MIDOSE-1310 file (N, C-alpha, C; in nm, 2 decimals, decimal comma, always signed):
residues 180
xxxx	+0,48/+0,89/-3,79/+0,53/+0,81/-3,68/+0,47/+0,67/-3,68; +0,55/+0,57/-3,66/+0,50/+0,44/-3,65/+0,45/+0,40/-3,51; +0,41/+0,28/-3,50/+0,36/+0,23/-3,37/+0,47/+0,22/-3,27; +0,44/+0,26/-3,15/+0,54/+0,25/-3,04/+0,48/+0,20/-2,91
xxxx	+0,57/+0,16/-2,82/+0,53/+0,12/-2,69/+0,54/+0,25/-2,61; +0,43/+0,28/-2,54/+0,43/+0,41/-2,46/+0,45/+0,38/-2,31; +0,42/+0,26/-2,26/+0,44/+0,23/-2,12/+0,45/+0,07/-2,11; +0,52/+0,03/-2,00/+0,52/-0,11/-1,97/+0,49/-0,13/-1,82
xxxx	+0,43/-0,24/-1,78/+0,38/-0,25/-1,65/+0,39/-0,40/-1,61; +0,39/-0,42/-1,48/+0,39/-0,56/-1,43/+0,35/-0,56/-1,28; +0,31/-0,67/-1,23/+0,28/-0,68/-1,08/+0,30/-0,82/-1,04; +0,37/-0,84/-0,94/+0,40/-0,98/-0,89/+0,27/-1,04/-0,82
xxxx	+0,18/-0,95/-0,78/+0,06/-0,99/-0,71/-0,06/-0,99/-0,81; -0,16/-1,06/-0,78/-0,28/-1,06/-0,86/-0,36/-0,94/-0,83; -0,32/-0,82/-0,87/-0,39/-0,70/-0,85/-0,45/-0,66/-0,98; -0,55/-0,57/-0,98/-0,61/-0,53/-1,10/-0,52/-0,44/-1,18
xxxx	-0,47/-0,34/-1,12/-0,38/-0,24/-1,18/-0,24/-0,29/-1,16; -0,15/-0,25/-1,26/-0,01/-0,28/-1,25/+0,07/-0,16/-1,26; +0,17/-0,14/-1,17/+0,25/-0,02/-1,18/+0,34/-0,02/-1,30; +0,36/+0,10/-1,35/+0,45/+0,11/-1,47/+0,59/+0,10/-1,42
xxxx	+0,68/+0,05/-1,52/+0,82/+0,03/-1,49/+0,90/+0,09/-1,60; +1,03/+0,12/-1,58/+1,11/+0,17/-1,69/+1,14/+0,06/-1,80; +1,13/-0,07/-1,76/+1,16/-0,17/-1,85/+1,09/-0,30/-1,80; +1,04/-0,39/-1,89/+1,00/-0,52/-1,85/+1,08/-0,62/-1,94
xxxx	+1,09/-0,74/-1,89/+1,16/-0,85/-1,96/+1,06/-0,96/-2,00; +1,04/-0,98/-2,13/+0,96/-1,09/-2,17/+1,04/-1,22/-2,18; +0,98/-1,33/-2,13/+1,04/-1,46/-2,13/+0,97/-1,55/-2,23; +1,04/-1,61/-2,32/+0,97/-1,69/-2,42/+0,90/-1,81/-2,36
xxxx	+0,77/-1,82/-2,40/+0,69/-1,93/-2,35/+0,63/-1,91/-2,22; +0,66/-1,80/-2,15/+0,62/-1,77/-2,01/+0,54/-1,64/-1,99; +0,59/-1,53/-2,05/+0,53/-1,40/-2,02/+0,62/-1,30/-1,97; +0,57/-1,22/-1,88/+0,65/-1,10/-1,83/+0,71/-1,15/-1,70
xxxx	+0,85/-1,14/-1,70/+0,92/-1,17/-1,58/+0,87/-1,09/-1,46; +0,85/-1,16/-1,35/+0,80/-1,09/-1,23/+0,65/-1,05/-1,22; +0,58/-1,10/-1,32/+0,43/-1,07/-1,33/+0,36/-1,19/-1,28; +0,24/-1,17/-1,21/+0,16/-1,27/-1,15/+0,11/-1,37/-1,26
xxxx	+0,10/-1,32/-1,39/+0,04/-1,41/-1,49/+0,15/-1,49/-1,57; +0,27/-1,49/-1,52/+0,38/-1,56/-1,58/+0,36/-1,71/-1,57; +0,37/-1,78/-1,68/+0,36/-1,93/-1,67/+0,32/-1,99/-1,80; +0,36/-2,12/-1,82/+0,32/-2,19/-1,94/+0,17/-2,23/-1,93
xxxx	+0,12/-2,25/-1,81/-0,02/-2,28/-1,80/-0,10/-2,16/-1,74; -0,23/-2,16/-1,76/-0,31/-2,04/-1,72/-0,28/-2,00/-1,58; -0,28/-1,86/-1,56/-0,25/-1,81/-1,43/-0,36/-1,72/-1,38; -0,46/-1,68/-1,47/-0,57/-1,60/-1,42/-0,66/-1,68/-1,33
xxxx	-0,68/-1,63/-1,21/-0,75/-1,71/-1,10/-0,87/-1,78/-1,15; -0,96/-1,71/-1,22/-1,09/-1,78/-1,26/-1,07/-1,89/-1,35; -0,96/-1,88/-1,43/-0,93/-1,99/-1,53/-0,86/-2,11/-1,46; -0,78/-2,07/-1,36/-0,71/-2,18/-1,28/-0,81/-2,26/-1,21
xxxx	-0,92/-2,19/-1,15/-1,02/-2,26/-1,08/-1,10/-2,36/-1,17; -1,11/-2,33/-1,30/-1,18/-2,42/-1,39/-1,09/-2,53/-1,43; -0,97/-2,50/-1,47/-0,88/-2,61/-1,53/-0,74/-2,55/-1,53; -0,66/-2,58/-1,42/-0,52/-2,53/-1,41/-0,42/-2,58/-1,52
xxxx	-0,46/-2,68/-1,59/-0,37/-2,74/-1,69/-0,38/-2,67/-1,83; -0,48/-2,57/-1,85/-0,49/-2,51/-1,98/-0,37/-2,43/-2,01; -0,33/-2,42/-2,14/-0,22/-2,34/-2,18/-0,25/-2,19/-2,15; -0,14/-2,12/-2,12/-0,16/-1,98/-2,09/-0,15/-1,90/-2,22
xxxx	-0,27/-1,87/-2,27/-0,28/-1,79/-2,39/-0,29/-1,64/-2,36; -0,27/-1,60/-2,23/-0,28/-1,46/-2,18/-0,16/-1,42/-2,11; -0,04/-1,45/-2,16/+0,09/-1,42/-2,10/+0,11/-1,27/-2,10; +0,07/-1,20/-2,20/+0,09/-1,06/-2,21/-0,04/-0,99/-2,25
xxxx	-0,07/-0,88/-2,18/-0,19/-0,81/-2,21/-0,15/-0,67/-2,27; -0,20/-0,64/-2,39/-0,16/-0,51/-2,45/-0,29/-0,43/-2,47; -0,28/-0,30/-2,44/-0,39/-0,20/-2,46/-0,33/-0,08/-2,54; -0,42/-0,03/-2,63/-0,38/+0,08/-2,71/-0,41/+0,21/-2,63
xxxx	-0,31/+0,30/-2,62/-0,33/+0,43/-2,55/-0,45/+0,51/-2,60; -0,49/+0,49/-2,72/-0,60/+0,55/-2,78/-0,73/+0,52/-2,70; -0,73/+0,40/-2,64/-0,85/+0,36/-2,56/-0,85/+0,45/-2,43; -0,73/+0,47/-2,37/-0,72/+0,55/-2,26/-0,77/+0,70/-2,29
xxxx	-0,73/+0,74/-2,41/-0,77/+0,88/-2,45/-0,93/+0,88/-2,46; -0,98/+0,78/-2,52/-1,13/+0,77/-2,54/-1,20/+0,77/-2,40; -1,14/+0,69/-2,31/-1,21/+0,68/-2,18/-1,19/+0,81/-2,10; -1,08/+0,87/-2,11/-1,06/+1,00/-2,04/-1,16/+1,11/-2,09
xxxx	-1,18/+1,11/-2,23/-1,28/+1,20/-2,29/-1,42/+1,17/-2,24; -1,45/+1,05/-2,19/-1,58/+1,01/-2,14/-1,59/+1,03/-1,99; -1,48/+1,08/-1,93/-1,49/+1,12/-1,79/-1,42/+1,02/-1,70; -1,35/+0,92/-1,75/-1,28/+0,82/-1,66/-1,14/+0,87/-1,64
xxxx	-1,09/+0,84/-1,52/-0,95/+0,86/-1,49/-0,87/+0,74/-1,51; -0,81/+0,72/-1,63/-0,74/+0,59/-1,66/-0,60/+0,63/-1,72; -0,50/+0,56/-1,68/-0,37/+0,58/-1,73/-0,30/+0,44/-1,75; -0,18/+0,44/-1,81/-0,11/+0,31/-1,84/-0,10/+0,22/-1,72
xxxx	-0,13/+0,09/-1,74/-0,12/-0,01/-1,64/-0,24/-0,02/-1,55; -0,32/+0,08/-1,55/-0,44/+0,07/-1,45/-0,55/-0,02/-1,49; -0,55/-0,06/-1,62/-0,65/-0,17/-1,66/-0,58/-0,30/-1,67; -0,47/-0,32/-1,60/-0,40/-0,45/-1,59/-0,31/-0,48/-1,71
xxxx	-0,29/-0,39/-1,80/-0,21/-0,43/-1,92/-0,06/-0,43/-1,88; +0,02/-0,51/-1,96/+0,16/-0,51/-1,95/+0,23/-0,41/-2,04; +0,17/-0,40/-2,16/+0,22/-0,31/-2,26/+0,12/-0,22/-2,31; +0,15/-0,09/-2,31/+0,06/+0,01/-2,37/+0,12/+0,06/-2,50
xxxx	+0,04/+0,06/-2,60/+0,09/+0,10/-2,74/+0,02/+0,23/-2,78; +0,08/+0,29/-2,89/+0,02/+0,40/-2,96/+0,05/+0,39/-3,11; -0,05/+0,42/-3,19/-0,03/+0,42/-3,33/-0,06/+0,29/-3,40; -0,13/+0,20/-3,33/-0,15/+0,06/-3,38/-0,29/+0,02/-3,34
xxxx	-0,38/-0,01/-3,43/-0,51/-0,06/-3,40/-0,51/-0,20/-3,37; -0,48/-0,23/-3,24/-0,46/-0,37/-3,19/-0,59/-0,45/-3,22; -0,71/-0,39/-3,20/-0,83/-0,47/-3,22/-0,86/-0,52/-3,36; -0,80/-0,45/-3,46/-0,82/-0,49/-3,60/-0,72/-0,60/-3,65
xxxx	-0,62/-0,63/-3,56/-0,52/-0,73/-3,60/-0,58/-0,87/-3,60; -0,52/-0,97/-3,67/-0,56/-1,10/-3,68/-0,50/-1,19/-3,57; -0,57/-1,30/-3,54/-0,51/-1,40/-3,45/-0,39/-1,45/-3,52; -0,28/-1,47/-3,44/-0,15/-1,51/-3,50/-0,06/-1,40/-3,54
xxxx	-0,11/-1,27/-3,54/-0,02/-1,16/-3,57/+0,09/-1,16/-3,47; +0,21/-1,13/-3,52/+0,33/-1,12/-3,44/+0,37/-0,97/-3,43; +0,39/-0,93/-3,30/+0,44/-0,80/-3,28/+0,58/-0,80/-3,23; +0,67/-0,74/-3,30/+0,81/-0,73/-3,26/+0,82/-0,60/-3,17
xxxx	+0,86/-0,62/-3,05/+0,87/-0,51/-2,95/+1,01/-0,49/-2,92; +1,06/-0,37/-2,94/+1,20/-0,34/-2,91/+1,29/-0,42/-3,00; +1,41/-0,46/-2,95/+1,51/-0,52/-3,03/+1,49/-0,67/-3,06; +1,44/-0,75/-2,96/+1,43/-0,89/-2,98/+1,30/-0,96/-2,94
xxxx	+1,21/-0,89/-2,86/+1,09/-0,96/-2,81/+0,99/-0,97/-2,92; +0,92/-1,09/-2,92/+0,81/-1,11/-3,02/+0,69/-1,17/-2,94; +0,58/-1,11/-2,96/+0,45/-1,15/-2,90/+0,36/-1,19/-3,01; +0,30/-1,31/-3,00/+0,20/-1,35/-3,10/+0,06/-1,34/-3,03
xxxx	-0,03/-1,27/-3,10/-0,16/-1,24/-3,05/-0,25/-1,36/-3,05; -0,32/-1,39/-2,94/-0,40/-1,51/-2,93/-0,55/-1,47/-2,92; -0,58/-1,35/-2,88/-0,72/-1,31/-2,88/-0,75/-1,18/-2,81; -0,87/-1,15/-2,78/-0,92/-1,03/-2,72/-0,93/-1,05/-2,57
xxxx	-0,90/-0,95/-2,49/-0,93/-0,96/-2,35/-1,08/-0,95/-2,33; -1,13/-1,04/-2,25/-1,27/-1,04/-2,22/-1,29/-0,96/-2,09; -1,34/-0,83/-2,11/-1,35/-0,75/-1,99/-1,45/-0,80/-1,89; -1,42/-0,78/-1,76/-1,50/-0,84/-1,66/-1,54/-0,73/-1,55
xxxx	-1,62/-0,77/-1,45/-1,67/-0,68/-1,35/-1,56/-0,61/-1,27; -1,44/-0,66/-1,27/-1,33/-0,59/-1,21/-1,31/-0,45/-1,26; -1,35/-0,42/-1,38/-1,34/-0,29/-1,44/-1,43/-0,20/-1,36; -1,55/-0,24/-1,33/-1,65/-0,16/-1,25/-1,60/-0,14/-1,11
xxxx	-1,53/-0,24/-1,06/-1,48/-0,22/-0,92/-1,37/-0,11/-0,92; -1,30/-0,10/-1,03/-1,20/+0,00/-1,04/-1,26/+0,14/-1,06; -1,35/+0,15/-1,15/-1,43/+0,27/-1,17/-1,57/+0,24/-1,23; -1,67/+0,28/-1,15/-1,81/+0,25/-1,19/-1,84/+0,29/-1,34
xxxx	-1,89/+0,20/-1,41/-1,93/+0,23/-1,55/-1,82/+0,20/-1,65; -1,70/+0,16/-1,61/-1,59/+0,13/-1,70/-1,62/+0,01/-1,78; -1,68/-0,09/-1,73/-1,71/-0,21/-1,80/-1,79/-0,18/-1,93; -1,90/-0,11/-1,91/-1,98/-0,07/-2,02/-1,91/+0,02/-2,12
xxxx	-1,82/+0,10/-2,07/-1,74/+0,19/-2,16/-1,65/+0,12/-2,25; -1,60/-0,01/-2,21/-1,51/-0,08/-2,30/-1,58/-0,19/-2,38; -1,71/-0,19/-2,38/-1,79/-0,28/-2,46/-1,88/-0,19/-2,56; -1,89/-0,24/-2,67/-1,97/-0,17/-2,77/-2,04/-0,27/-2,86
xxxx	-2,11/-0,22/-2,96/-2,18/-0,31/-3,06/-2,15/-0,26/-3,20; -2,12/-0,36/-3,29/-2,10/-0,32/-3,42/-2,23/-0,30/-3,50; -2,22/-0,28/-3,63/-2,35/-0,25/-3,71/-2,44/-0,37/-3,71; -2,39/-0,49/-3,69/-2,47/-0,61/-3,69/-2,52/-0,65/-3,55
xxxx	-2,48/-0,57/-3,45/-2,53/-0,59/-3,31/-2,43/-0,68/-3,23; -2,32/-0,72/-3,29/-2,23/-0,81/-3,22/-2,15/-0,73/-3,12; -2,11/-0,79/-3,01/-2,04/-0,73/-2,90/-1,90/-0,70/-2,95; -1,85/-0,58/-2,93/-1,71/-0,54/-2,96/-1,64/-0,52/-2,82
xxxx	-1,54/-0,59/-2,80/-1,46/-0,58/-2,68/-1,34/-0,49/-2,71; -1,33/-0,38/-2,63/-1,22/-0,28/-2,66/-1,11/-0,28/-2,56; -1,11/-0,38/-2,46/-1,02/-0,37/-2,35/-0,88/-0,43/-2,37; -0,85/-0,44/-2,50/-0,71/-0,49/-2,53/-0,70/-0,63/-2,59
xxxx	-0,58/-0,67/-2,61/-0,56/-0,80/-2,67/-0,46/-0,88/-2,58; -0,46/-1,01/-2,60/-0,37/-1,10/-2,53/-0,28/-1,17/-2,62; -0,16/-1,21/-2,57/-0,07/-1,28/-2,65/+0,03/-1,37/-2,57; +0,11/-1,44/-2,65/+0,21/-1,53/-2,59/+0,34/-1,48/-2,64
xxxx	+0,45/-1,51/-2,56/+0,58/-1,46/-2,59/+0,65/-1,57/-2,67; +0,69/-1,54/-2,80/+0,76/-1,63/-2,88/+0,91/-1,61/-2,86; +0,95/-1,49/-2,85/+1,10/-1,46/-2,83/+1,11/-1,35/-2,72; +1,20/-1,38/-2,63/+1,21/-1,29/-2,51/+1,30/-1,17/-2,54
xxxx	+1,30/-1,08/-2,45/+1,38/-0,96/-2,46/+1,32/-0,85/-2,37; +1,40/-0,74/-2,36/+1,35/-0,62/-2,29/+1,26/-0,53/-2,37; +1,16/-0,48/-2,30/+1,07/-0,39/-2,37/+1,06/-0,26/-2,28; +1,06/-0,15/-2,34/+1,06/-0,02/-2,27/+0,98/+0,09/-2,35
xxxx	+0,93/+0,19/-2,28/+0,86/+0,30/-2,35/+0,95/+0,36/-2,45; +0,89/+0,39/-2,57/+0,97/+0,44/-2,68/+1,01/+0,34/-2,78; +1,00/+0,21/-2,74/+1,04/+0,10/-2,84/+0,95/+0,10/-2,96; +1,00/+0,08/-3,08/+0,91/+0,06/-3,19/+0,84/-0,07/-3,19
xxxx	+0,73/-0,08/-3,26/+0,65/-0,20/-3,27/+0,64/-0,23/-3,42; +0,68/-0,35/-3,46/+0,68/-0,39/-3,60/+0,57/-0,51/-3,61; +0,48/-0,50/-3,70/+0,37/-0,59/-3,71/+0,40/-0,69/-3,83; +0,38/-0,82/-3,80/+0,40/-0,92/-3,90/+0,26/-1,00/-3,90
xxxx	+0,19/-0,98/-4,01/+0,06/-1,05/-4,02/+0,08/-1,20/-4,06; -0,01/-1,28/-4,01/+0,01/-1,43/-4,05/-0,03/-1,44/-4,19; +0,00/-1,56/-4,25/-0,05/-1,59/-4,38/-0,20/-1,60/-4,39; -0,26/-1,55/-4,50/-0,40/-1,56/-4,51/-0,45/-1,71/-4,51
xxxx	-0,57/-1,74/-4,48/-0,68/-1,64/-4,45/-0,66/-1,59/-4,31; -0,68/-1,46/-4,29/-0,67/-1,40/-4,15/-0,80/-1,43/-4,07; -0,78/-1,46/-3,95/-0,89/-1,49/-3,85/-0,90/-1,37/-3,75; -1,01/-1,31/-3,74/-1,03/-1,20/-3,65/-1,01/-1,25/-3,51
xxxx	-0,96/-1,16/-3,42/-0,94/-1,19/-3,28/-1,08/-1,22/-3,21; -1,08/-1,33/-3,14/-1,20/-1,36/-3,05/-1,15/-1,36/-2,91; -1,25/-1,35/-2,82/-1,21/-1,35/-2,67/-1,14/-1,47/-2,64; -1,04/-1,45/-2,55/-0,96/-1,56/-2,50/-0,94/-1,56/-2,35
């Protein structure tokens, strides 16, 4: 089985969790229609406070369902949309992809990955200990952020659970995802 979308979520309010929907519509250059983070310029409150003219490199937040599985096995109650993601995937190692990777979602939507989600204290407000659970260290002691990836919408379209995901890697050299 190939990579698929398992859930889609959005929230018009700046809430931590986003309710799942039967379908979301991605809008080129903007993000998820009806989502609080929709826009050409940054919409995350902390980033708006610093510089509201920054480009919005966080239009779409994707999390792999395998992270939810891992967190549930560690005793957390987490399901799709509850960590603020717009798209939940399965069968795709999102964290291993390169900056600039394009994900074709459904029939027409294309999201280009811009970086890793930088997990914050809101995770602990949702469930105590969750922030530490989505951070790890690699063999060299570098921080590994497991809370998903961010992207921008290159081509719009509807995305729904069950849609296939096709991966298009950028031309080499590949650059690993950094926090964005």
